[in-house]
C-alpha positions in Angstrom: 0.0 0.0 0.0 1.4 3.4 -1.0 0.6 6.6 0.9 1.8 10.1 0.0 2.8 12.1 3.0 4.3 15.6 2.8 5.4 15.1 -0.8 7.0 11.8 -0.2 5.6 8.3 -1.0 5.6 5.9 1.8 5.1 2.1 1.2 3.5 0.0 3.9 4.4 -3.7 3.8 3.7 -6.6 6.2 6.6 -7.5 8.4 5.8 -11.2 8.0 3.5 -12.7 5.4 0.5 -14.6 6.9 0.2 -18.3 6.1 -3.4 -18.5 4.7 -3.6 -22.2 5.6 -2.9 -21.5 9.2 -6.4 -20.1 9.6 -8.0 -23.5 8.7 -9.5 -25.5 11.5 -9.8 -29.3 11.6 -13.2 -30.9 11.2 -12.6 -34.6 12.0 -16.3 -35.6 11.8 -17.0 -34.0 8.5 -16.9 -37.1 6.4 -18.9 -40.0 7.7 -17.7 -43.3 6.2 -14.7 -44.1 4.1 -13.0 -40.9 2.7 -11.6 -43.0 -0.2 -15.2 -43.5 -1.5 -15.3 -39.8 -2.5 -12.7 -40.4 -5.2 -15.1 -42.8 -7.0 -18.2 -40.5 -7.1 -19.3 -39.6 -10.6 -19.4 -35.9 -10.1 -20.0 -35.0 -13.7 -23.3 -36.8 -14.1 -24.8 -35.1 -11.0 -23.8 -31.7 -12.3 -25.3 -32.3 -15.7 -28.7 -33.3 -14.3 -28.9 -30.1 -12.3 -28.0 -27.8 -15.2 -30.5 -29.3 -17.8 -33.7 -27.3 -17.6 -36.8 -27.3 -19.7 -38.0 -23.9 -20.9 -41.9 -23.8 -20.9 -43.3 -21.6 -23.6 
């Protein structure tokens, strides 16, 4: 961020960059069952069914 003060340009920078992943919290009970089963889900067929709409005239 640049700020002009008394005819001079001052640049503000963070002393230490934040690790964005450090803000994440663990959710151990989010997946109920075997997490490896998620890999075998047919995601594309579910998305296509939701995007196909009939347009009544």
